[in-house]
FIBA-760857 format. One line per 2 residues: number of its first residue (from 1); for each residue x, z, y negated of N, C-alpha, C, O. Coordinates in steps of 0.2 Angstrom, whole numbers. Example, Ala and Ser with C-alpha at 12.3 -4.5 7.8 and 13.67 -1.06 7.14 Angstrom:
residues 2
1 = 66,39,28,62,39,22,66,39,16,71,42,17  64,35,11,68,36,5,64,39,0,67,40,-6
end
This chain:
residues 420
1 = 309,658,-366,316,661,-365,312,668,-367,307,668,-372  313,673,-363,313,680,-364,316,683,-371,321,680,-373
3 = 312,688,-374,316,691,-380,321,694,-379,326,694,-383  321,699,-371,327,701,-370,333,698,-367,339,700,-367
5 = 330,690,-364,336,686,-362,339,683,-368,345,682,-368  336,682,-371,339,679,-379,343,683,-382,348,681,-384
7 = 342,691,-383,348,697,-386,353,696,-381,359,696,-384  353,696,-374,359,695,-371,362,689,-372,368,689,-373
9 = 359,685,-373,363,678,-375,368,678,-380,374,676,-380  363,681,-385,367,680,-391,373,686,-391,379,685,-393
11 = 372,691,-388,377,697,-386,384,694,-383,390,696,-384  382,690,-379,388,688,-374,391,682,-379,397,681,-378
13 = 387,678,-383,390,674,-388,396,677,-392,402,676,-392  392,681,-396,397,686,-400,403,688,-397,409,685,-398
15 = 403,692,-392,408,695,-389,413,688,-386,419,690,-388  412,683,-384,415,676,-382,419,674,-388,425,674,-389
17 = 414,673,-392,417,671,-401,422,675,-402,428,672,-403  422,681,-403,427,687,-404,434,689,-402,439,692,-405
19 = 432,686,-394,438,687,-390,442,682,-390,447,684,-387  442,675,-391,445,670,-392,448,669,-399,446,671,-404
21 = 454,665,-397,459,665,-404,455,659,-409,457,654,-411  451,662,-411,448,657,-416,450,659,-422,451,665,-422
23 = 451,655,-430,454,657,-436,448,656,-441,443,652,-440  449,660,-447,445,660,-452,446,651,-455,452,650,-457
25 = 440,647,-456,442,642,-460,442,644,-468,446,641,-472  437,647,-470,436,651,-476,432,657,-477,428,658,-473
27 = 432,661,-482,429,667,-482,425,665,-489,427,662,-494  417,666,-487,413,664,-493,409,670,-495,407,674,-491
29 = 408,670,-500,404,676,-505,398,675,-507,397,671,-512  391,678,-504,385,676,-507,381,682,-509,380,687,-505
31 = 378,683,-515,373,687,-518,377,690,-522,375,695,-526  383,689,-522,384,695,-530,384,692,-535,383,686,-535
33 = 383,696,-543,382,693,-549,386,694,-553,389,690,-556  388,700,-555,392,704,-557,398,705,-555,403,703,-558
35 = 399,708,-550,405,710,-546,407,703,-543,404,699,-540  413,702,-546,418,696,-545,420,693,-539,424,696,-536
37 = 418,688,-536,421,685,-530,429,685,-528,432,684,-523  432,685,-533,440,686,-532,443,693,-531,448,695,-529
39 = 437,696,-535,439,704,-532,438,706,-526,442,710,-523  431,703,-524,430,706,-516,435,701,-511,435,704,-506
41 = 438,697,-512,442,692,-508,447,698,-508,449,700,-502  449,700,-515,456,702,-515,457,708,-510,462,709,-506
43 = 452,713,-509,450,719,-506,448,719,-500,448,724,-496  447,713,-498,445,712,-490,451,710,-487,456,707,-490
45 = 451,711,-479,456,709,-475,455,703,-473,460,700,-472  449,700,-472,449,697,-468,450,689,-474,446,687,-478
47 = 456,686,-471,458,680,-476,458,673,-472,460,673,-466  456,668,-477,456,662,-474,462,660,-470,467,663,-473
49 = 463,657,-464,468,656,-460,471,660,-456,475,658,-452  467,667,-456,468,672,-452,463,673,-447,457,672,-448
51 = 466,676,-440,463,677,-434,456,679,-435,455,684,-438  451,677,-432,444,678,-433,443,686,-428,442,686,-422
53 = 442,691,-432,443,696,-428,435,702,-432,434,704,-438  431,703,-426,425,707,-429,427,714,-431,423,717,-436
55 = 432,717,-428,433,724,-429,437,725,-438,437,730,-442  440,718,-439,443,717,-446,437,717,-451,437,720,-456
57 = 431,713,-450,425,712,-453,420,717,-454,417,718,-459  420,721,-449,416,729,-450,418,732,-454,415,735,-459
59 = 426,732,-454,430,737,-459,427,735,-466,424,738,-470  429,729,-467,427,726,-472,420,726,-474,420,724,-480
61 = 415,728,-471,408,729,-474,410,737,-475,409,738,-481  411,741,-471,411,748,-473,416,748,-480,414,752,-483
63 = 420,746,-482,423,745,-489,419,744,-493,419,747,-498  415,738,-492,411,736,-497,407,739,-498,405,740,-504
65 = 403,742,-493,397,748,-496,399,755,-499,395,758,-501  406,756,-499,406,761,-502,408,761,-509,409,766,-512
67 = 408,752,-510,409,752,-519,403,753,-523,397,750,-522  404,758,-528,399,760,-532,393,754,-534,388,755,-535
69 = 396,747,-535,392,741,-536,388,739,-530,382,736,-531  389,740,-524,386,736,-518,382,742,-516,384,747,-517
71 = 374,741,-514,370,744,-510,369,743,-504,366,747,-500  372,737,-502,373,735,-495,376,728,-494,376,724,-498
73 = 379,727,-489,383,721,-487,382,719,-478,382,723,-473  382,713,-477,383,711,-471,384,705,-470,384,701,-475
75 = 387,702,-464,391,697,-464,387,691,-458,383,693,-453  388,685,-459,387,679,-455,393,676,-454,398,677,-457
77 = 393,674,-447,398,667,-445,395,661,-442,392,661,-437  398,656,-445,397,649,-443,402,644,-442,407,643,-446
79 = 401,642,-437,406,635,-434,408,630,-438,404,626,-440  414,630,-441,416,625,-445,420,618,-442,416,613,-443
81 = 425,617,-438,429,613,-434,433,615,-431,436,620,-433  433,613,-425,438,614,-419,438,621,-418,432,624,-419
83 = 443,626,-417,441,632,-418,442,637,-424,444,643,-423  439,634,-429,438,638,-436,431,640,-438,426,636,-436
85 = 431,644,-440,423,647,-441,423,649,-449,428,653,-450  418,648,-453,416,650,-460,414,657,-459,410,658,-455
87 = 418,663,-464,414,669,-462,409,670,-470,412,670,-475  403,671,-468,399,674,-475,399,680,-476,397,683,-471
89 = 401,684,-482,398,690,-483,395,691,-489,397,690,-495  387,694,-486,383,694,-493,381,701,-494,380,705,-490
91 = 381,702,-501,382,705,-505,374,708,-508,371,703,-511  371,713,-509,367,716,-513,369,721,-518,371,727,-516
93 = 368,718,-523,371,724,-528,368,728,-530,362,729,-528  371,734,-534,367,741,-538,368,738,-544,372,734,-546
95 = 363,740,-547,364,741,-555,369,747,-557,368,753,-554  373,746,-561,380,750,-561,380,753,-567,385,756,-568
97 = 376,752,-573,377,758,-579,371,762,-580,365,762,-582  374,767,-577,370,774,-575,370,778,-579,376,779,-581
99 = 365,783,-582,366,788,-585,364,793,-580,361,792,-574  366,799,-582,367,803,-578,364,811,-582,364,812,-588
101 = 360,816,-578,358,822,-581,360,828,-574,360,827,-568  360,833,-578,361,838,-573,359,844,-577,361,845,-583
103 = 353,847,-574,350,854,-579,349,860,-573,347,861,-567  352,865,-576,350,871,-571,348,878,-574,350,881,-580
105 = 344,881,-570,341,886,-572,341,893,-566,340,892,-560  340,898,-570,339,904,-565,334,908,-566,330,906,-570
107 = 333,913,-564,327,919,-565,330,923,-572,326,926,-575  335,922,-573,339,925,-579,337,921,-584,340,922,-590
109 = 333,917,-583,332,913,-591,340,909,-594,341,907,-599  342,908,-589,349,904,-591,346,895,-591,342,892,-587
111 = 350,892,-596,349,886,-596,352,881,-599,353,881,-605  354,875,-595,362,873,-598,361,865,-595,358,863,-590
113 = 363,861,-598,361,853,-596,369,849,-598,373,850,-602  368,842,-593,375,838,-594,371,832,-595,366,831,-592
115 = 372,827,-601,370,821,-600,375,816,-601,380,818,-605  374,811,-597,383,806,-598,379,798,-596,373,796,-595
117 = 385,794,-598,383,786,-598,389,784,-592,394,787,-593  388,780,-588,394,780,-584,394,772,-582,389,770,-579
119 = 397,768,-584,398,761,-579,402,759,-573,408,760,-573  400,758,-570,404,759,-562,407,754,-560,411,754,-556
121 = 404,746,-564,408,741,-561,410,737,-567,407,731,-568  416,740,-572,416,738,-577,421,730,-576,426,730,-572
123 = 419,725,-580,422,716,-579,420,716,-572,424,711,-569  417,718,-569,415,715,-561,420,716,-555,420,713,-550
125 = 424,722,-558,431,724,-554,430,732,-552,435,735,-552  425,734,-551,426,741,-548,428,745,-552,429,751,-550
127 = 429,744,-559,433,749,-563,426,754,-567,421,752,-569  428,760,-567,424,765,-569,426,768,-576,431,770,-578
129 = 420,766,-580,421,769,-588,415,773,-590,409,771,-590  417,780,-593,410,782,-595,413,790,-599,418,791,-602
131 = 406,794,-599,408,801,-602,402,806,-601,398,805,-596  402,811,-604,397,816,-603,396,819,-609,401,820,-613
133 = 392,821,-611,390,828,-616,385,834,-613,380,833,-611  389,840,-614,386,847,-610,384,851,-615,388,851,-620
135 = 378,854,-614,376,859,-619,375,865,-614,369,866,-611  379,870,-613,381,876,-610,382,882,-613,388,885,-613
137 = 376,884,-618,377,888,-625,381,884,-630,379,883,-636  387,882,-629,393,877,-631,391,870,-631,386,868,-627
139 = 393,867,-635,395,859,-633,400,857,-631,406,860,-632  400,852,-627,407,849,-622,406,841,-622,401,839,-624
141 = 410,838,-620,412,831,-620,417,831,-614,420,836,-611  418,825,-613,423,820,-609,422,815,-607,416,814,-607
143 = 428,810,-606,429,802,-606,434,802,-601,439,804,-600  430,798,-596,434,795,-591,433,788,-589,428,784,-589
145 = 439,787,-587,442,780,-585,445,778,-576,450,781,-573  443,775,-573,446,774,-563,445,768,-564,440,765,-567
147 = 452,765,-562,453,759,-561,457,758,-553,463,758,-553  452,759,-546,456,762,-540,461,753,-537,466,752,-534
149 = 459,750,-540,462,742,-538,464,739,-545,463,733,-547  468,743,-550,470,740,-556,476,735,-554,476,729,-555
151 = 482,738,-552,487,734,-552,487,730,-545,493,727,-544  483,730,-539,484,727,-534,478,729,-529,474,732,-532
153 = 478,729,-523,472,730,-518,474,737,-515,470,741,-512  479,739,-517,482,747,-516,482,752,-521,481,758,-521
155 = 484,748,-527,487,753,-532,482,753,-537,480,748,-540  480,760,-540,475,760,-546,477,766,-551,482,770,-550
157 = 475,766,-555,475,773,-561,469,776,-563,463,774,-563  471,782,-566,465,786,-569,467,790,-574,471,794,-573
159 = 462,788,-581,464,793,-585,457,797,-587,452,795,-586  459,804,-588,452,807,-591,454,814,-596,459,818,-596
161 = 449,812,-599,450,818,-606,443,824,-607,437,822,-606  446,829,-608,439,832,-609,440,837,-614,446,838,-615
163 = 435,840,-616,435,846,-623,429,850,-619,423,848,-620  430,854,-615,424,860,-611,425,866,-615,430,870,-616
165 = 419,867,-617,417,874,-620,411,878,-617,405,876,-619  413,882,-613,407,888,-611,407,895,-611,412,898,-613
167 = 402,899,-610,404,906,-610,406,907,-604,402,906,-599  411,910,-603,413,912,-595,412,922,-594,416,925,-598
169 = 409,924,-590,410,928,-587,417,932,-585,420,928,-581  420,938,-587,426,941,-585,425,947,-582,424,953,-584
171 = 428,945,-574,425,954,-571,432,958,-571,438,955,-571  432,964,-572,437,968,-571,433,976,-573,428,977,-577
173 = 436,981,-568,434,989,-569,428,988,-567,425,991,-571  424,986,-562,417,984,-559,413,983,-567,407,986,-568
175 = 416,980,-572,411,978,-578,412,971,-578,414,968,-574  409,969,-584,409,961,-587,410,960,-593,406,963,-597
177 = 414,956,-594,415,953,-602,414,946,-604,418,942,-600  410,945,-609,408,938,-610,413,935,-615,413,936,-621
179 = 417,930,-612,421,926,-617,419,919,-619,415,916,-615  421,915,-625,420,909,-627,425,905,-623,431,907,-625
181 = 426,902,-619,430,898,-614,430,891,-617,424,888,-618  436,888,-619,438,881,-622,444,878,-617,449,880,-616
183 = 442,872,-615,449,869,-611,448,861,-615,443,858,-615  455,860,-617,455,853,-617,461,850,-615,467,851,-616
185 = 459,846,-610,465,844,-606,464,834,-607,459,830,-608  471,832,-605,472,827,-604,475,823,-597,481,824,-596
187 = 472,820,-593,475,818,-585,477,812,-584,474,807,-587  483,810,-580,484,803,-578,486,804,-571,490,808,-569
189 = 483,800,-567,483,799,-559,485,793,-558,484,789,-562  489,792,-553,490,784,-549,487,788,-543,487,794,-540
191 = 484,781,-541,479,781,-535,483,775,-530,484,769,-532  484,778,-525,486,773,-519,482,775,-513,480,781,-512
193 = 481,767,-509,477,767,-504,481,766,-498,484,760,-499  483,770,-492,488,768,-488,485,763,-483,488,759,-480
195 = 478,764,-481,475,760,-478,468,761,-478,466,765,-482  464,758,-474,455,761,-474,455,767,-476,454,769,-481
197 = 457,770,-470,454,778,-471,458,782,-477,455,786,-480  464,779,-478,469,787,-481,470,784,-488,471,778,-489
199 = 469,788,-492,471,787,-498,473,794,-502,470,799,-501  478,792,-508,482,797,-511,480,798,-518,479,792,-521
201 = 480,803,-521,479,803,-529,484,809,-531,484,815,-530  489,806,-536,494,810,-539,496,809,-547,497,804,-550
203 = 496,816,-549,497,815,-555,498,822,-561,498,828,-559  499,821,-566,499,827,-572,493,827,-577,489,823,-579
205 = 492,834,-578,487,837,-582,488,840,-586,490,846,-585  490,838,-594,492,845,-599,485,847,-602,480,844,-604
207 = 484,852,-602,478,856,-605,481,862,-610,487,864,-609  476,865,-613,475,870,-618,470,875,-616,465,873,-618
209 = 469,880,-614,464,886,-612,464,889,-618,470,891,-620  458,892,-622,457,897,-626,451,901,-624,446,899,-624
211 = 453,907,-623,449,913,-623,447,917,-629,451,919,-633  440,918,-629,438,921,-637,433,926,-634,428,924,-632
213 = 434,932,-635,429,939,-632,422,938,-637,422,939,-643  417,937,-633,412,939,-638,407,945,-636,403,947,-640
215 = 407,947,-628,402,953,-629,405,957,-622,407,953,-618  403,964,-621,404,967,-615,408,972,-615,408,976,-620
217 = 411,973,-608,416,977,-607,422,975,-612,422,970,-615  427,981,-612,434,981,-615,437,986,-613,436,991,-612
219 = 445,982,-611,450,984,-607,457,983,-611,459,978,-612  459,989,-612,467,986,-616,472,981,-614,476,978,-618
221 = 471,981,-607,475,978,-604,473,970,-602,475,966,-599  466,970,-605,464,963,-604,462,960,-613,457,962,-617
223 = 466,956,-614,468,952,-622,459,951,-623,455,951,-618  457,950,-629,450,948,-631,452,941,-635,447,938,-638
225 = 459,938,-636,460,932,-637,465,929,-635,470,931,-638  466,923,-631,472,920,-628,471,912,-629,465,909,-629
227 = 476,911,-629,478,902,-630,484,900,-627,489,902,-629  483,896,-622,490,895,-617,489,888,-616,484,885,-614
229 = 494,885,-618,497,880,-616,499,877,-606,503,881,-604  497,875,-603,499,873,-598,500,866,-595,499,861,-598
231 = 502,865,-590,505,859,-587,503,861,-579,504,866,-576  498,856,-576,495,856,-570,498,850,-566,497,844,-568
233 = 501,850,-560,503,845,-554,496,845,-551,493,850,-550  494,837,-548,488,838,-546,489,833,-541,492,828,-543
235 = 487,834,-534,486,829,-529,481,829,-524,480,835,-521  477,823,-522,470,824,-519,474,818,-512,476,812,-512
237 = 473,821,-507,473,817,-499,466,819,-497,464,824,-495  465,811,-497,459,810,-494,458,805,-487,459,799,-488
239 = 455,808,-481,453,803,-476,447,803,-478,444,807,-481  443,795,-475,437,795,-477,437,790,-472,441,786,-471
241 = 431,792,-467,427,787,-462,420,786,-461,417,785,-456  418,787,-468,410,786,-470,407,780,-468,410,775,-469
243 = 401,779,-465,398,773,-464,391,772,-468,389,778,-469  387,767,-472,383,770,-477,377,765,-474,378,760,-470
245 = 372,767,-476,366,763,-476,361,764,-480,357,768,-477  361,762,-486,357,763,-492,357,771,-493,362,773,-496
247 = 353,774,-492,353,781,-492,355,785,-487,357,791,-489  356,783,-480,360,786,-476,367,786,-475,370,780,-476
249 = 369,790,-473,377,792,-471,378,795,-464,374,798,-460  385,792,-462,385,794,-455,394,794,-454,398,789,-455
251 = 396,799,-452,404,799,-451,406,805,-455,402,809,-458  414,807,-455,418,811,-456,420,810,-463,419,804,-466
253 = 423,815,-465,429,813,-473,429,819,-473,424,822,-472  438,821,-476,440,827,-477,445,825,-484,448,819,-485
255 = 445,829,-488,449,829,-494,450,835,-496,446,840,-497  457,835,-496,462,840,-496,466,840,-505,470,836,-508
257 = 464,845,-508,465,847,-515,471,850,-516,470,856,-512  478,851,-518,482,856,-519,486,852,-528,488,847,-530
259 = 486,860,-532,487,861,-540,491,864,-541,492,869,-537  496,864,-545,502,870,-546,501,869,-554,501,864,-558
261 = 500,876,-556,499,877,-565,505,881,-567,507,887,-565  508,878,-571,514,882,-576,511,885,-583,507,881,-585
263 = 511,890,-585,508,893,-590,513,897,-594,518,900,-591  513,897,-601,516,900,-607,516,905,-608,519,908,-613
265 = 510,909,-604,508,916,-606,508,920,-600,504,919,-596  511,926,-601,513,931,-595,505,933,-592,504,934,-586
267 = 499,932,-597,495,935,-596,491,929,-590,486,930,-585  494,924,-591,489,919,-587,496,914,-582,497,908,-584
269 = 499,917,-577,506,916,-575,505,909,-571,500,906,-571  511,906,-568,510,902,-565,507,902,-559,508,908,-556
271 = 503,899,-555,498,899,-549,498,893,-546,499,888,-549  496,892,-540,495,887,-535,488,888,-534,486,894,-534
273 = 483,883,-533,477,884,-530,476,876,-526,478,871,-527  473,879,-519,473,873,-514,465,873,-511,461,879,-510
275 = 463,868,-509,455,870,-505,455,863,-502,458,858,-504  451,864,-497,450,857,-492,442,856,-492,439,861,-491
277 = 439,850,-492,433,851,-491,432,845,-485,435,840,-485  429,847,-481,426,844,-475,419,841,-474,414,845,-473
279 = 418,836,-474,410,833,-473,410,831,-468,414,828,-465  403,832,-465,401,827,-457,394,825,-459,389,829,-459
281 = 393,819,-459,386,819,-457,383,814,-452,386,809,-450  378,815,-449,376,812,-443,368,809,-445,364,812,-448
283 = 367,803,-443,360,801,-445,355,801,-437,357,799,-432  349,804,-439,347,803,-432,339,800,-432,334,801,-435
285 = 338,796,-428,332,792,-427,333,787,-434,339,785,-437  326,785,-437,325,782,-444,325,785,-450,325,782,-455
287 = 326,792,-449,323,794,-456,325,799,-457,324,801,-463  330,803,-453,332,809,-454,342,809,-453,344,807,-449
289 = 345,812,-458,352,814,-461,353,820,-460,350,824,-463  358,822,-455,362,828,-455,367,828,-461,370,823,-462
291 = 368,833,-467,373,831,-470,378,839,-470,374,844,-471  385,840,-471,387,847,-470,393,847,-474,395,841,-474
293 = 397,853,-478,400,853,-483,405,859,-481,402,864,-483  410,860,-478,413,867,-478,421,866,-482,426,863,-481
295 = 419,870,-487,426,872,-492,429,879,-491,426,885,-492  435,879,-489,441,884,-489,445,883,-493,447,877,-494
297 = 447,887,-498,450,887,-503,455,894,-505,453,900,-506  460,892,-506,466,899,-509,470,897,-515,471,892,-516
299 = 471,903,-518,476,902,-523,480,908,-523,479,913,-519  485,908,-528,489,914,-529,485,920,-530,481,919,-534
301 = 485,926,-527,481,931,-526,484,937,-532,486,942,-531  484,933,-538,486,938,-544,479,944,-547,474,941,-548
303 = 479,949,-548,474,954,-549,473,952,-557,476,955,-562  469,945,-558,468,944,-566,460,943,-566,457,940,-562
305 = 458,944,-571,450,943,-572,448,936,-573,442,935,-572  454,931,-573,453,922,-574,454,921,-567,459,918,-567
307 = 451,921,-561,454,920,-555,449,914,-556,444,913,-560  452,909,-551,450,901,-552,444,899,-547,441,894,-548
309 = 442,903,-543,436,900,-539,431,905,-542,431,911,-542  426,900,-544,419,903,-545,412,904,-541,411,900,-537
311 = 409,908,-543,401,908,-539,397,904,-544,395,906,-550  396,898,-541,390,894,-548,386,890,-544,387,889,-538
313 = 379,889,-548,374,886,-546,376,878,-544,374,875,-539  380,875,-550,380,868,-549,387,866,-544,387,860,-542
315 = 391,871,-542,394,868,-539,396,870,-532,400,867,-528  392,877,-529,392,878,-521,386,882,-518,385,882,-512
317 = 382,886,-524,377,890,-521,371,889,-526,370,892,-531  367,884,-523,360,883,-527,356,890,-527,355,893,-522
319 = 353,891,-533,348,897,-534,354,903,-536,352,908,-539  360,903,-534,364,910,-539,365,910,-546,366,916,-548
321 = 365,906,-549,366,907,-556,373,904,-557,376,902,-552  374,904,-565,379,901,-569,386,905,-569,385,910,-573
323 = 392,904,-565,397,908,-565,395,914,-564,396,918,-569  394,916,-559,391,924,-559,397,930,-556,397,936,-557
325 = 404,925,-552,407,930,-551,414,925,-549,414,919,-551  420,927,-548,426,925,-548,430,926,-541,427,930,-538
327 = 435,922,-538,441,926,-533,444,921,-533,444,916,-537  451,923,-527,456,920,-526,454,917,-520,459,916,-517
329 = 450,916,-518,450,914,-511,443,911,-509,438,914,-512  440,905,-505,433,903,-505,432,901,-498,436,897,-495
331 = 427,903,-497,424,900,-489,415,899,-490,411,903,-490  414,892,-490,409,890,-492,406,886,-487,410,883,-484
333 = 400,885,-484,396,880,-481,390,878,-483,386,883,-482  389,873,-486,382,870,-486,380,864,-481,382,858,-479
335 = 375,867,-479,371,862,-474,364,861,-475,361,865,-475  362,854,-475,356,853,-476,353,847,-470,357,843,-468
337 = 346,846,-470,344,841,-466,339,837,-472,334,839,-475  340,831,-471,336,827,-476,332,821,-473,334,818,-469
339 = 325,820,-474,322,817,-471,317,813,-476,313,816,-480  318,806,-473,314,802,-478,306,801,-476,304,798,-471
341 = 303,805,-481,296,805,-483,292,799,-483,287,798,-479  294,796,-488,290,788,-490,297,782,-492,301,783,-496
343 = 297,778,-489,302,772,-492,297,767,-492,293,768,-488  297,761,-500,294,756,-499,298,750,-505,298,751,-511
345 = 300,746,-502,304,742,-506,310,745,-508,315,747,-504  311,746,-517,317,751,-519,316,758,-518,321,762,-518
347 = 311,759,-518,309,768,-519,309,772,-512,308,768,-508  312,778,-512,314,782,-507,310,789,-510,309,791,-516
349 = 307,792,-505,306,800,-508,310,803,-501,309,801,-495  313,807,-503,316,811,-498,316,819,-499,318,822,-504
351 = 314,821,-493,314,829,-491,322,833,-490,327,831,-487  322,839,-493,327,842,-489,328,849,-489,325,852,-494
353 = 331,852,-484,329,859,-482,338,861,-480,342,859,-476  338,865,-485,347,869,-485,347,876,-484,342,879,-485
355 = 354,877,-483,356,883,-483,364,883,-485,369,881,-482  363,885,-492,369,887,-494,375,893,-494,373,898,-498
357 = 381,895,-491,383,902,-489,388,901,-490,392,897,-488  390,906,-493,399,908,-496,400,914,-497,396,919,-497
359 = 408,916,-497,411,920,-498,416,920,-502,419,915,-504  420,926,-506,426,926,-509,429,929,-509,426,934,-506
361 = 435,932,-511,440,935,-510,441,937,-517,442,933,-522  441,946,-517,442,947,-524,451,947,-527,455,949,-524
363 = 451,945,-533,457,945,-536,461,950,-535,461,956,-538  467,950,-530,471,955,-529,470,959,-523,473,964,-522
365 = 465,956,-519,460,959,-514,465,956,-508,470,952,-508  462,958,-502,464,955,-495,458,949,-491,453,946,-494
367 = 459,948,-486,454,942,-481,449,946,-480,444,943,-480  450,954,-479,445,958,-477,438,957,-483,433,959,-482
369 = 440,955,-488,436,954,-494,430,948,-491,424,949,-492  433,944,-487,426,938,-486,420,942,-481,415,938,-479
371 = 421,948,-478,416,951,-473,413,954,-478,407,957,-476  415,956,-484,410,962,-487,404,961,-490,404,955,-492
373 = 400,965,-490,391,963,-492,392,961,-500,389,956,-501  396,964,-504,395,962,-510,397,954,-512,395,951,-517
375 = 401,951,-507,405,946,-508,400,940,-504,400,935,-507  397,940,-499,394,935,-496,387,933,-499,382,937,-498
377 = 386,928,-501,379,923,-503,377,919,-500,379,913,-499  371,921,-496,367,915,-493,360,915,-496,356,919,-498
379 = 358,907,-497,353,906,-501,350,898,-498,352,892,-500  346,901,-493,340,893,-490,337,890,-496,337,893,-502
381 = 334,885,-495,330,881,-501,327,875,-499,330,872,-494  323,874,-501,320,866,-501,322,862,-508,323,865,-514
383 = 321,855,-507,322,851,-511,319,843,-509,317,841,-504  319,839,-516,316,833,-515,321,828,-520,324,830,-525
385 = 321,823,-516,326,818,-519,322,811,-521,320,807,-517  321,809,-527,318,802,-528,324,797,-530,328,797,-535
387 = 324,793,-525,329,788,-523,327,780,-526,322,778,-524  331,777,-530,331,771,-531,337,767,-528,343,766,-529
389 = 335,764,-523,340,760,-518,343,753,-522,347,749,-518  342,751,-528,346,747,-530,350,749,-537,353,745,-541
391 = 350,756,-537,353,758,-542,359,762,-540,357,766,-536  366,762,-542,371,766,-541,368,773,-541,366,775,-547
393 = 369,777,-537,368,784,-537,362,787,-542,362,792,-546  358,783,-540,352,784,-543,346,788,-539,341,786,-537
395 = 349,795,-539,345,800,-534,345,806,-539,349,809,-542  338,806,-540,336,812,-546,334,818,-540,329,817,-536
397 = 336,824,-539,337,828,-537,333,835,-539,334,837,-545  329,839,-535,326,846,-537,328,849,-530,328,847,-525
399 = 332,855,-534,332,860,-527,331,867,-530,332,868,-536  328,870,-525,326,878,-525,327,881,-521,325,880,-515
401 = 333,887,-524,336,892,-520,335,900,-520,336,903,-525  333,902,-514,331,909,-516,336,913,-511,336,911,-505
403 = 340,918,-514,345,921,-510,342,928,-505,339,932,-508  344,928,-499,342,934,-495,346,938,-494,345,941,-489
405 = 353,938,-496,358,941,-497,358,949,-501,352,951,-503  363,953,-503,363,958,-508,363,956,-515,366,950,-517
407 = 360,959,-518,360,958,-525,358,949,-527,362,946,-530  352,947,-524,351,940,-524,347,938,-531,345,942,-535
409 = 347,933,-532,344,929,-537,340,923,-534,340,921,-528  336,919,-538,333,912,-537,332,909,-542,332,911,-548
411 = 331,901,-541,333,896,-546,332,890,-545,334,887,-539  330,887,-550,331,879,-548,336,876,-550,339,878,-555
413 = 338,872,-547,344,865,-550,343,859,-548,341,856,-543  344,857,-555,342,848,-556,349,844,-555,354,847,-554
415 = 348,837,-555,353,834,-556,351,827,-553,346,824,-551  359,824,-554,359,816,-552,362,815,-547,368,818,-548
417 = 361,811,-541,365,813,-536,364,818,-530,361,823,-532  366,817,-524,367,821,-519,370,828,-522,374,828,-527
419 = 368,834,-519,373,839,-521,379,837,-518,383,839,-522  381,835,-512,387,835,-510,386,827,-506,391,824,-503
end
C-alpha cells in the first residue's frame, strides 16, 4: 500500500471515529512525573463517560501546553470495547525551578540587574511561588504566589509583595531631577477562568510611595520629599487563543488592564490608568516565527512630573535607557522576526531582528503629542536567543537596539525569557 493511500485511510478513520457517537471509557495520563495526574484530569474537559470529541481533546492539548510545567503534550485514542475508547494524554514535562536574570545597560554607562528564583509547579499543581532581588542603584526585592486553580478548575488566587527602590527621573520645566523612589505594596487578586479563552483577574493593592530628592533641577511647586499611602483597584481581562509548539507560538492574545488609584496627597491625586496589549504570532515554515505586540494606554492627564507611563529599556524600547521619559498616554509597537539557526535535542539557537517603536503623550498635553518628533522613539536591532526546550522559560536573550530618531541612544538588553 502506498504511503499516500495509508495517510488518506488513516485520516478517513479519524474523521469517522470522532463523527460517531462514541464515548470515553477512561482518560489516562502518561509521561508526567512531578505534575499530578489528578490535577491534569481536573483541568481537562475530556472526562470518562463523556462523548469522544476531537475538538475538546485539541482544546485540552492547548491548555496543557500553556502550563509552565509542560513543554509539549499530545494524545492517542485506542478502542476499548463496544463504542468506548481510551484516551491517552502524553505529557513532556518542563523543569520548573527556574532562576532568572535581567541585566541592562546603555551607552550612558547605566547598569542594573535583577536576580530571582521561581518554582512554577509547586506541589505538582501548577502553583507559582518565588521572588527576586534587584540592584538598580538601590536594592529591592519581591515575593510572589500564584495559584490559578487553587479552589477549583476555574477559580484561583494570587498574592504579591514588593519593596522596590530605584532612582527615578522626574521631568518638569524642560529640566530633570533625580529622586530616590520607594514602593512598598501588598496585592491580593482573585483569578477566574470563564472558559478556555477568557479569564479575569480582580483585586486590591495597598501601597506606600516615597519620593526623596537626590539631585538635579528644583522647582518650588515640586516637593523634594513625598510619602503617600494609596489604594489601587486592579482588573485584568484576557483573551488567549495562543498555541505553542516548543519555542514556536501562533495565534492571538489580548490583555486589557485597568487600574484606579486613590491617594492621600493632593500632589499625587486620584487617577485611573488603562492599557491594552494585543499580541499576534504567526509561524512560517518550520523555523520562522513572526511576533508582534501593540500597546495602547491612557491615564488621567494631570500635569504632573510623576506620570505613570515610562520609556524604558526593559519595558518597551530596547536600547533607549532606563526610564528616560514619562507620559500620560502611550502607543508602542514591538515587532520581531525569530528564526531558528540551530536545533538539536534540547538546545535551540534562535536569531532575532526587531523594531521597537513608540510615542508618548506629555503630562497635561494633548493627542497631538504622539506625532511630535521629541516623543517618537524608533529602535531597530538584532538579538540572539539561547533556548533550553525542557526547562520552563529557559530563554537567555541578548538584544542590541540602536535608535534612529531624534536624541537617540543605543545599548544592550539582557534577560531571561522572550522580550514579549
